[in-house]
Residue, then its C-alpha position, 0 to 999 in steps of 0.5 A: m500500500l505504501k508504494r501505491v500511495v507514494t506513486y499516486k498522482g498528486f501525492w508529492k504536489s500535496v506534500i510540497v504545498l502542505s510543507f510550506v503551509y506547516a512551515l509558515v504555521l510553525f514560524l508564526l507560532r514561534w513568532g507569537f510565543s516570542g511576543f511578536t518581537s523582532e528577534v525572529k529576524n535574527l534566527s539562523a538559517s538552520s532554524y528556518l531549515v528546521f521549520l521546513l523539515c518539520g513541515f515536510v515530515a508533518s505533511v508527509f504523514v497527513t498526505f499519506g493518511k489522506y491518500w491511504a483513506k482514499l485508496k481504501r475507499e476505492d478498494q472497498r467499492k470494487 
């Protein structure tokens, strides 16, 4: 099932889009917890990379679940 989900049309496009959305949400949360100060501008490049990496991991799991459920429903209809 893993291979079917990963090779399904639109899977990786959804992962990429959600990665940026999750990274943005994580960045905004970090900025909010710092009191919306300008210290966020002083973050290192590795911090931004961590935001993107965490967003990527979260989006892979969410997208996998979405497409796995979709394929399961299609299999049950047959």
